[in-house]
NUMAR-524772 format. One record per residue: residue number from 1; x, z, y of N, C-alpha, C, O, CB in turn. Coordinates in steps of 0.001 Angstrom, whole numbers, plus 500000, padded with zeros to 6 digits. Glycine has a CB too. Example, Ala and Ser with C-alpha at 12.3 -4.5 7.8 and 13.67 -1.06 7.14 Angstrom:
<nodes>
NODE     n     n_px     n_pz     n_py    ca_px    ca_pz    ca_py     c_px     c_pz     c_py     o_px     o_pz     o_py    cb_px    cb_pz    cb_py
NODE     1   513190   507800   494310   512300   507800   495500   513200   507800   496700   514236   508465   496681   511308   509046   495527
NODE     2   512850   507080   497750   513670   507140   498940   512900   507870   500030   513409   508039   501138   514084   505725   499402
</nodes>
This chain:
<nodes>
NODE     n     n_px     n_pz     n_py    ca_px    ca_pz    ca_py     c_px     c_pz     c_py     o_px     o_pz     o_py    cb_px    cb_pz    cb_py
NODE     1   244654   654322   511612   244676   652937   511784   244247   652167   510680   244510   652432   509507   245888   652537   512124
NODE     2   243460   651030   511155   242803   650023   510401   243732   649394   509401   243301   649167   508271   242237   649001   511299
NODE     3   244822   649128   509681   246087   648363   508928   246482   649296   507924   246653   648844   506792   247447   647991   509907
NODE     4   246664   650547   508133   246998   651608   506947   245896   651867   505965   246257   652169   504828   247355   653023   507537
NODE     5   244586   651797   506219   243534   651990   505712   243381   650725   504485   243148   650774   503277   242508   652077   506880
NODE     6   243600   649758   505307   243411   648464   504435   244472   648338   503433   244253   647789   502353   243422   647149   505294
NODE     7   245720   648870   503780   246909   648725   502676   246909   649451   501854   247412   649151   500771   248122   648820   502997
NODE     8   246284   650793   502102   246281   652051   501139   245245   651179   499898   245561   650983   498724   245441   653818   502024
NODE     9   244041   650785   500535   242961   650223   499709   243531   649201   498714   243545   649248   497484   241873   649556   500609
NODE    10   244076   648106   499700   244849   646913   498878   245778   647266   497597   245672   646717   496500   245846   646177   499910
NODE    11   246673   648242   497920   248257   648449   497291   247241   649142   496029   247402   648615   494929   249809   649728   498378
NODE    12   246424   650045   496086   245644   650653   494770   245162   649327   493972   245529   649094   492820   244160   651723   495227
NODE    13   244443   648625   494588   243659   647723   494057   244462   646829   493236   244037   646402   492163   242934   647069   495029
NODE    14   245844   646471   493798   246453   645426   493124   247818   645853   492910   248737   645063   493131   246359   644141   493839
NODE    15   248041   647046   492494   249278   647532   491986   249308   647440   490340   250235   647940   489702   249469   649036   492513
NODE    16   248323   646825   489778   248215   646727   488135   249183   645757   487882   249514   644994   488790   246716   646252   487456
NODE    17   249750   645671   486630   250637   644533   486311   249412   643440   485424   248466   643890   484778   252189   645163   485233
NODE    18   249669   642220   485566   249049   641437   484936   249202   641236   483376   250213   641654   482812   249253   640481   485564
NODE    19   248351   640693   482788   248419   640871   481171   249703   640153   480565   249965   640395   479387   247024   640175   480419
NODE    20   250587   639221   481338   252005   638972   481118   253090   639890   481473   254248   639645   481135   252291   637902   481717
NODE    21   252805   640820   482065   253382   641710   482481   254156   641618   484154   255066   642328   484583   254180   641889   481380
NODE    22   253459   640540   484827   254068   640324   486196   253089   641104   487127   251919   641448   486963   254204   638669   486623
NODE    23   253832   641241   488005   253038   641915   489344   252171   641094   490099   252648   639986   490346   253994   642415   490419
NODE    24   251222   641274   490466   250174   640407   491567   251139   639918   492662   251854   640758   493208   248817   641466   492388
NODE    25   251206   638807   492973   251819   638365   494226   251371   638691   495584   252026   638663   496625   251824   637125   494205
NODE    26   250082   639019   495388   249417   639530   496585   249600   641162   496832   248789   641771   497530   247876   639162   496446
NODE    27   250523   641700   496320   250830   643160   496417   251484   643389   497546   251439   644457   498158   251600   643701   495346
NODE    28   252097   642439   497866   253005   642361   499508   252049   642201   500597   252300   642537   501754   254140   640912   499724
NODE    29   251224   641812   500308   250144   641647   501630   249639   642825   502123   249207   642691   503268   248848   640839   501325
NODE    30   249559   643707   501760   249488   645200   502216   250552   645505   503482   250275   645784   504648   249892   646218   500851
NODE    31   251904   645349   502826   253043   645617   503794   253030   644542   505082   253264   644791   506265   254504   645490   502938
NODE    32   252740   643489   504566   252711   642423   505725   251577   642618   506865   251756   642323   508047   252470   640966   505060
NODE    33   250580   643069   506421   249550   643722   507349   250035   644712   508213   250074   644575   509436   248495   644338   506630
NODE    34   250459   645856   507513   251103   646894   508399   252173   646549   509403   252140   646954   510565   251674   647845   507583
NODE    35   253229   645701   508851   254283   645506   509714   253871   644581   510821   254462   644689   511895   255443   645009   508991
NODE    36   252843   643607   510670   252618   642613   511516   251625   643367   512786   251708   643075   513979   251918   641319   510635
NODE    37   250780   644295   512249   249894   645208   513173   250961   646037   513907   251020   646028   515137   248759   646231   512304
NODE    38   251822   646771   513125   252605   647838   514197   253493   647104   514977   254020   647689   515923   253514   649040   513497
NODE    39   253736   646046   514785   254821   645136   515522   254105   644934   516900   254778   645046   517925   255181   643549   514688
NODE    40   252983   644688   516959   252273   644127   518065   252590   645089   519501   252991   644619   520566   250609   644087   517623
NODE    41   252310   646493   519238   252472   647259   520555   253738   647323   521053   253866   647514   522262   252053   648585   520473
NODE    42   255025   647159   520125   256350   647206   520951   256509   645712   521693   257107   645636   522766   257754   647544   519861
NODE    43   256024   644714   521150   255933   643227   521842   255218   643275   523355   255554   642609   524334   254938   642148   520795
NODE    44   254212   644185   523272   253446   644321   524118   254212   645015   525624   254326   644578   526769   252373   645072   523413
NODE    45   254628   646261   524964   255713   646995   525993   256775   646042   526208   257252   645852   527328   256419   648427   525405
NODE    46   257065   645588   525431   258637   644732   526054   258145   643631   526972   258659   643388   528064   259737   643821   524659
NODE    47   257142   643000   526465   256655   642012   527828   256288   642729   529055   256533   642167   530123   255301   641119   527523
NODE    48   255782   643788   529061   255092   644510   530338   256579   644987   531068   256669   645026   532295   253849   646062   529852
NODE    49   257359   645229   530460   258905   645819   531050   259848   644820   531631   260610   644991   532582   259818   646496   529847
NODE    50   259662   643674   530857   260694   642572   531267   260302   641949   532457   259168   641502   532631   260876   641473   530229
NODE    51   261505   641891   533557   261208   641554   534661   261767   639788   534695   261372   638970   535526   261866   642683   535685
NODE    52   262323   639627   534068   262722   637972   533953   261756   637208   533215   261338   637635   532139   264132   637681   533178
NODE    53   261347   636074   533712   260199   635340   532905   260516   634624   531708   259641   634261   530921   259550   634360   533709
NODE    54   261745   634407   531542   262026   633608   530174   261828   634868   529142   261193   634741   528095   263778   632801   530068
NODE    55   262340   635898   529486   262461   636712   528404   261127   637324   528104   260718   637723   527014   263495   637706   528628
NODE    56   260541   637326   529229   259031   637589   529104   258155   636907   528020   257494   637452   527135   258431   637216   530354
NODE    57   258314   635497   528314   257704   634765   527764   258108   634548   526200   257289   634131   525381   257737   633783   528547
NODE    58   259464   634876   525868   259816   634939   524635   258903   636349   523997   258434   636116   522883   261499   634998   524603
NODE    59   258724   637176   524321   257957   638486   524078   256512   637903   523740   255940   638036   522658   257963   639599   525485
NODE    60   256019   637226   524877   254755   636678   524681   254560   635753   523469   253560   635915   522770   254423   635997   525843
NODE    61   255549   634691   523147   255546   634006   522001   255440   634693   520580   254769   634432   519581   256627   633313   522075
NODE    62   256480   635796   520919   256486   636481   519564   254991   637102   519090   254547   637217   517948   257599   637718   519649
NODE    63   254374   637461   520383   253100   638286   520135   252024   637234   519764   251041   637536   519088   252627   639203   521493
NODE    64   252276   635866   520282   251563   634909   519310   251608   634554   518167   250720   634014   517508   251572   634057   519549
NODE    65   252844   634891   517811   253496   634330   516367   252793   635496   515184   252316   635207   514086   255615   634422   516399
NODE    66   252911   636899   515822   252358   637928   515153   250914   637929   515041   250462   638393   513994   252758   639040   515699
NODE    67   250135   637519   515876   248903   637504   515932   248424   636262   514887   247504   636407   514081   248512   637401   517418
NODE    68   248967   635397   514993   248773   634153   514018   248995   634442   512509   248300   633901   511648   249800   632993   514409
NODE    69   250180   635479   512170   250485   635655   510989   249573   636730   510406   249163   636816   509249   251831   635905   510918
NODE    70   249363   637458   511349   248157   638704   510992   246821   637932   510647   246246   638264   509610   247782   639865   512489
NODE    71   246180   636746   511571   245301   636172   510755   245414   635357   509645   244422   635208   508931   244725   635663   511346
NODE    72   246430   634819   509383   246974   634217   508142   246784   635137   506990   246279   634765   505931   248455   633882   508284
NODE    73   247309   636663   507278   246924   637550   506217   245622   637828   505898   245334   638428   504863   247417   638637   506398
NODE    74   244741   637418   506755   243341   637848   506462   242812   636756   505534   242078   636978   504571   242413   638015   507820
NODE    75   243352   635288   505998   243133   634402   504928   243636   634799   503500   242924   634618   502512   243722   633188   505302
NODE    76   244716   635272   503435   245334   635494   502124   244577   636595   501356   244337   636527   500151   246835   635880   502289
NODE    77   244178   637745   502264   243282   638748   501755   241774   637980   501293   241052   638397   500388   243090   639939   502998
NODE    78   241601   637215   501828   240161   636483   501235   240299   636036   499914   239405   636324   499118   239678   635153   502047
NODE    79   241334   635335   499520   241735   634612   498477   242326   635320   497477   242536   634783   496389   242494   633693   498841
NODE    80   242728   636845   497769   243220   637508   496847   241889   638236   495842   240718   638320   496211   244222   638494   497588
NODE    81   242385   638662   494646   241495   639253   493762   241510   640801   494141   241917   641605   493303   241909   638940   492246
NODE    82   241116   641188   495266   241070   642447   495625   239837   642570   496361   239280   641688   497014   242224   642857   496332
NODE    83   239386   644053   496140   238163   644642   496800   238542   645036   498395   237686   645581   499092   237659   646045   495901
NODE    84   239966   644706   498962   239968   644831   500213   239346   643780   501308   239509   643797   502528   241151   645016   500376
NODE    85   238647   642935   500578   237861   641856   501344   236763   642535   502275   236206   642111   503288   237119   640812   500274
NODE    86   236633   643863   501508   235407   644714   502395   235716   644758   503696   234876   644776   504596   235168   646264   502010
NODE    87   237283   644781   503896   237471   645246   505523   237727   643797   506205   238146   643950   507353   238998   646462   505850
NODE    88   237616   642630   505885   237940   641336   506334   236674   641272   507812   237035   640900   508928   237711   640026   504823
NODE    89   235570   641604   507574   234878   641594   508761   235432   642568   509977   235472   642236   511162   233505   641935   508390
NODE    90   235734   643486   509586   236440   644524   510600   237277   644015   511179   237203   643799   512389   237040   645644   510146
NODE    91   238475   643639   510304   239504   643091   510643   239617   641734   511448   240458   641527   512323   240040   643053   509622
NODE    92   238676   640862   511040   238634   639613   511924   237814   640020   513221   238117   639374   514224   237899   638292   511119
NODE    93   237008   640808   513343   236456   641200   514526   237300   641957   515440   236947   642010   516618   235373   641890   514268
NODE    94   238419   642579   515052   239676   643193   516076   240313   642284   516252   240698   642258   517421   240650   644284   515669
NODE    95   240661   641447   515660   241561   640199   515752   240947   639468   516798   241593   639385   517842   241683   639303   514408
NODE    96   239662   638832   516735   239087   638241   517953   239206   638861   519293   239690   638244   520243   237795   638106   517754
NODE    97   238715   640225   519387   238813   640911   520289   240165   641048   521003   240255   640872   522218   238351   641896   519883
NODE    98   241252   641376   520205   242742   641287   520598   242879   640022   521144   243264   639933   522310   243775   641477   519435
NODE    99   242641   639076   520531   243033   637621   521228   242476   637614   522446   243184   637312   523406   242528   636293   520492
NODE   100   240968   637977   522649   240639   637479   524050   241404   638423   525002   242048   638028   525973   238992   637492   524372
NODE   101   241285   639542   524674   242490   640553   525582   243576   640044   525859   243999   640028   527015   243019   641782   524951
NODE   102   244054   639669   525109   245593   639063   525042   245573   637754   526084   246440   637573   526939   246058   638492   523258
NODE   103   244425   636871   525860   244561   635963   526756   244201   636214   528240   244704   635497   529106   243917   635005   526291
NODE   104   243412   637130   528533   243285   637739   529854   244642   638566   530236   244816   638778   531436   241979   638711   529854
NODE   105   245472   638976   529448   246251   639948   529642   247595   638849   530417   248209   639084   531457   246529   640895   528075
NODE   106   247720   637839   529643   248668   636853   529753   248405   636000   531239   249241   635395   531910   248549   635917   528390
NODE   107   247275   636141   531434   246828   635447   533154   247518   636624   533993   247992   636228   535057   244683   635325   533649
NODE   108   247636   637692   533789   248154   638643   534837   249427   638872   534998   249952   639368   535995   247710   639790   534707
NODE   109   249971   638495   533972   251651   638492   533953   252325   637428   535039   253549   637328   535126   252226   637994   532314
</nodes>
């Protein structure tokens, strides 16, 4: 899974302490990327299984929030002092593909 590879790479890269003994605030970025990406599939499944339209739209809104947060995590990764930025083109490409598929899928519900 792409998010786990990115996380491993970032975690190793950002795990060092700063000169003043504090940790890098971007260390939590790796966990955010994993959590957001792994929560996408259950939301898709829940939206597909739901029969009531109100509940279905709640899952769709949650899915939109997750993809937006994942995109914001890409922006944070870009600003971080990490070599994990090497993964940005791949991750952004995958996000663009996912958003296109998501728009088409929502129309079928």
